[in-house]
C-alpha positions in Angstrom: 0.8 1.8 -26.3 -1.8 3.4 -24.1 -1.6 3.2 -20.3 -4.3 4.6 -18.0 -3.2 5.4 -14.5 -6.0 5.1 -11.9 -5.5 6.9 -8.7 -7.5 8.6 -5.8 -10.7 6.8 -4.9 -12.8 6.8 -1.8 -10.0 5.8 0.6 -8.2 7.3 3.6 -5.1 6.9 1.4 -6.4 8.8 -1.6 -3.9 11.7 -1.3 -1.0 9.2 -1.2 -2.5 7.6 -4.3 -2.9 10.9 -6.2 0.7 11.8 -5.5 1.9 8.3 -6.7 -0.4 8.4 -9.7 1.0 11.7 -10.9 4.6 10.6 -10.7 3.8 7.2 -12.3 2.1 9.0 -15.2 5.0 11.3 -15.7 7.5 8.4 -15.6 5.5 6.4 -18.1 5.3 9.3 -20.5 9.1 9.6 -20.3 9.2 5.9 -21.3 7.2 6.7 -24.5 3.8 5.4 -23.5 0.6 7.3 -24.3 -0.7 8.0 -20.8 -3.9 9.2 -19.2 -4.4 9.8 -15.5 -7.8 10.0 -13.7 -9.3 9.8 -10.2 -11.3 6.6 -10.2 -14.2 8.5 -8.5 -14.5 11.2 -11.2 -16.9 11.2 -14.1 -15.1 11.3 -17.4 -15.9 11.4 -21.1 -13.8 8.5 -22.5 -11.7 9.5 -25.4 -8.4 8.7 -27.0 -7.6 12.4 -26.8 -7.1 12.0 -23.0 -3.9 10.0 -23.6 -0.7 12.0 -23.9 2.9 11.2 -24.9 4.3 14.3 -23.3 3.0 17.4 -21.5 4.4 20.9 -21.0 3.0 20.9 -17.4 3.5 17.3 -16.0 1.0 16.0 -13.4 1.7 17.0 -9.9 0.1 16.6 -6.5 1.3 17.5 -3.0 0.1 15.3 -0.1 -1.5 17.4 2.7 -0.4 17.0 6.3 -3.7 15.5 7.3 -5.6 12.5 6.0 -8.5 13.3 3.6 -12.0 14.2 4.8 -14.0 11.2 3.5 -17.3 12.6 4.6 -16.8 15.7 2.5 -15.7 13.5 -0.4 -18.8 11.3 -0.1 -21.0 14.5 -0.3 -19.1 15.6 -3.4 -19.7 12.1 -5.0 -23.2 11.1 -3.8 -24.5 7.6 -4.2 -22.9 4.3 -3.7 -20.8 4.2 -6.9 -17.1 3.8 -6.2 -16.2 4.2 -9.9 -17.1 7.3 -11.8 -19.2 7.4 -14.9 -17.1 6.6 -18.0 -14.1 5.3 -16.1 -14.5 1.7 -17.1 -15.0 2.8 -20.8 -11.8 4.7 -20.5 -10.1 1.6 -19.1 -11.1 -0.3 -22.2 -9.4 2.3 -24.4 -6.1 1.5 -22.7 -3.8 -1.5 -23.4 -3.2 -1.7 -19.7 -4.4 0.0 -16.5 -1.7 1.0 -14.0 -3.3 0.8 -10.5 -1.9 3.7 -8.6 -4.5 3.4 -5.8 -3.8 2.8 -2.1 -6.2 1.3 0.4 -10.0 0.9 0.0 -11.4 -0.8 -3.1 -8.1 -0.3 -4.9 -6.2 -2.6 -2.6 -8.9 -4.9 -1.1 -9.6 -6.7 -4.4 -12.9 -5.0 -5.4 -11.4 -3.0 -8.2 -9.3 -6.0 -9.4 -12.4 -8.2 -9.5 -14.3 -5.6 -11.4 -11.6 -5.2 -14.0 -11.4 -9.0 -14.4 -15.1 -9.2 -15.0 -14.8 -6.6 -17.8 -11.7 -8.2 -19.3 -9.4 -5.3 -18.6 -5.7 -5.9 -18.0 -4.2 -4.2 -15.0 -0.9 -4.1 -13.0 -0.1 -5.7 -9.7 -1.7 -8.6 -7.7 -5.0 -10.3 -8.5 -8.1 -9.8 -6.5 -7.2 -13.0 -4.5 -3.9 -11.7 -3.3 -5.3 -8.3 -2.5 -8.0 -9.8 -0.3 -5.6 -11.9 1.6 -3.0 -9.1 2.1 -5.5 -6.3 2.9 -7.3 -8.1 5.7 -4.8 -8.1 8.5 -6.7 -10.9 10.3 -6.6 -13.2 7.3 -2.9 -12.3 6.7 -2.1 -13.2 10.3 -3.8 -16.6 10.1 -2.0 -17.5 7.0 1.4 -16.4 8.3 0.8 -18.3 11.6 -0.1 -21.4 9.6 3.2 -21.1 7.6 5.3 -20.6 10.8 6.2 -17.0 9.8 6.6 -14.7 12.8 3.9 -12.0 13.2 2.8 -10.2 16.3 0.1 -11.8 18.5 -3.2 -10.0 17.8 -6.9 -10.2 18.2 -9.6 -8.9 15.8 -12.5 -7.0 17.5 -15.7 -6.6 15.5 -18.0 -5.4 18.3 -18.5 -5.7 22.0 -16.0 -5.3 24.8 -12.3 -5.6 25.1 -10.8 -9.1 25.4 -9.2 -9.9 28.7 -5.9 -11.2 27.3 -4.6 -7.9 25.9 -1.0 -7.1 26.7 0.2 -3.5 27.0 1.6 -1.6 25.2 -0.3 -2.5 22.0 -1.2 -1.0 18.7 -4.8 -0.7 17.4 -5.4 -0.6 13.6 -8.4 -0.6 11.3 -8.5 -4.2 10.1 -8.1 -3.3 6.4 -6.4 0.0 6.7 -3.1 1.3 5.5 -0.6 4.2 5.7 -1.0 4.0 9.5 -4.3 6.0 9.2 -6.4 5.3 12.3 -3.5 3.5 14.0 -2.5 4.4 17.5 -0.6 3.0 20.5 -2.3 2.1 23.8 -0.5 1.8 27.1 -3.5 1.0 29.3 -7.2 0.1 29.1 -8.4 3.7 28.9 -6.1 4.4 26.0 -7.1 1.2 24.3 -10.8 2.2 24.4 -10.0 5.5 22.8 -7.7 3.9 20.2 -10.5 1.5 19.3 -13.0 4.4 19.0 -10.5 6.3 16.8 -9.9 3.3 14.5 -13.6 2.8 14.1 -13.9 6.1 12.4 -12.5 4.2 9.4 -13.8 0.7 9.9 -15.9 -1.2 12.5 -13.5 -4.2 12.7 -10.1 -3.4 14.3 -7.0 -5.4 15.1 -5.4 -5.1 18.5 -1.8 -6.2 18.2 1.1 -6.7 20.7 3.8 -4.1 20.4 7.1 -5.5 19.2 10.1 -3.5 20.3 12.8 -3.2 17.7 14.1 -1.7 14.5 11.7 -1.3 11.5 12.4 -2.5 8.0 10.7 -3.0 4.7 11.6 -5.4 1.9 10.3 -5.0 -1.7 9.8 -7.5 -4.4 9.8 -6.5 -8.1 9.5 -8.9 -11.1 10.5 -12.0 -9.1 13.5 -10.2 -7.5 13.7 -9.6 -3.8 15.2 -6.1 -3.2 17.5 -5.2 -0.4 15.9 -4.2 3.0 15.5 -0.6 3.9 15.5 0.6 7.5 12.9 3.2 8.6 13.9 5.4 11.6 11.3 7.8 12.8 12.7 10.9 14.5 10.1 10.5 17.2 7.1 8.2 17.9 6.2 5.5 15.4 6.0 5.5 11.6 2.7 7.3 11.4 0.9 9.0 8.5 2.7 12.3 8.8 6.1 10.6 9.1 5.4 8.6 5.9 4.5 11.5 3.7 6.0 14.7 5.2 9.6 15.5 4.5 12.2 15.4 7.3 10.3 13.3 9.9 11.8 9.9 8.9 15.3 8.7 8.1 15.6 5.8 5.7 18.8 3.8 5.1 19.1 1.5 2.1 20.7 -1.0 2.0 20.0 -1.4 5.7 22.8 -1.8 8.1 22.3 -5.5 8.8 24.6 -8.5 8.9 24.6 -10.8 5.8 22.7 -13.4 7.8 20.0 -10.8 8.8 19.7 -9.5 5.3 19.3 -13.0 3.9 16.6 -13.8 6.6 14.6 -10.7 5.8 14.7 -11.4 2.1 13.8 -15.0 2.5 10.8 -14.2 4.7 9.6 -11.5 2.3 9.7 -14.1 -0.6 7.8 -16.6 1.6 5.1 -14.1 2.5 4.8 -13.0 -1.1 4.1 -16.6 -2.1 1.9 -17.4 0.8 -0.4 -14.5 0.0 -0.5 -15.3 -3.7 0.9 -11.9 -4.7 2.4 -11.1 -8.1 4.5 -8.5 -10.0 5.5 -6.3 -7.1 4.8 -5.8 -3.4 6.4 -4.5 -0.2 6.6 -6.5 3.1 7.0 -4.6 6.4 8.9 -6.0 9.4 10.1 -5.3 12.9 13.5 -6.8 13.9 12.4 -8.0 17.4 14.8 -7.0 20.2 13.8 -10.1 22.2 13.8 -12.9 19.6 16.3 -11.4 17.3 14.1 -12.4 14.3 12.1 -10.4 11.8 8.4 -10.2 12.6 6.0 -9.4 9.8 3.7 -6.4 10.3 1.9 -6.5 6.9 2.2 -6.9 3.2 1.4 -4.1 0.8 0.1 -5.1 -2.6 0.1 -1.5 -4.0 2.9 0.2 -2.1 3.6 3.9 -2.4 5.2 4.7 -5.8 6.7 8.1 -5.5 10.5 8.1 -6.3 11.2 8.6 -2.6 8.8 5.8 -1.5 10.4 2.7 0.0 10.1 0.2 -2.9 11.6 2.6 -5.5 14.4 3.5 -3.1 15.2 -0.2 -2.7 15.1 -0.7 -6.5 17.5 2.2 -6.9 20.0 0.5 -4.5 20.4 -2.2 -7.1 20.5 0.1 -10.1 16.9 0.1 -11.1 15.8 3.8 -11.5 12.2 4.9 -10.9 11.2 5.2 -14.5 12.4 1.6 -15.1 10.4 0.4 -12.1 7.2 1.8 -13.6 8.0 0.4 -17.0 8.7 -3.1 -15.7 5.4 -3.1 -13.8 3.6 -2.2 -17.1 5.4 -4.9 -19.0 4.6 -7.5 -16.4 0.9 -6.8 -16.9 1.2 -6.8 -20.7 2.8 -10.2 -20.6 -0.3 -11.8 -19.1 
């Protein structure tokens, strides 16, 4: 059984993806699959010889402290192509493609739609679910329509600052992830700077009311809602460095919640998963609001981080599902379609 792991890509989250992709590939080889790993941007010569059942030097990648330089990456890969030469042909040699990408075309539905057109089987949510979950404005509209708590926010595509902004607030690229380009603003001057910083990555930005409270995440794997995990930054908020550099975040799983709170978080995660038409696996992020006492959804991740210490694998381990088994189940779910 051949599995191709796709990672990297032209995305601010490419380093996270390359780390996840290496560990996914290693785990799948341990499961007995024939595995190949490639950066979706790279040109490749498609060949069955690229698939391995075991390696003396397993794949490895260390996430740098800073997000990637996309301008330099574009210069290295000139032109408009987001998929390297030979990559789709290599996909066709595999029985299934494991999407280890994060952000960009790997999570906004573009790659999923491309693979659908070429009849290539892949892991995770369809292009429809990816579109709905990646665009934070669309997500917010759907959650509001379903009565699911989410912070009040406004999408700014151009022009000035709306008059009804409440401080403090957070500013995010509309379709970003891993907190890249995200910053807090406590007044109008800080808001202007935050919008400018976010627009380095995307013209459209989301300005969202800050919710004070504890932060949690709830994963779903193979129709099973996993126990919530609490995320406790040692300082500031859960930013890019905190997510991927050791020692900056404390994580507790299962989270220290009452039975009623745990049930509520898991129920909301399942509703959000269904509302956004997701499949196979995903991770839903929440704040437990100090004021309302309810969980408020920040976003849904269709391709969450997949290192063994990432949030969803930690939650799976809490119920006895080890990392290698998480990866195997995701492959088997795709193969069952």
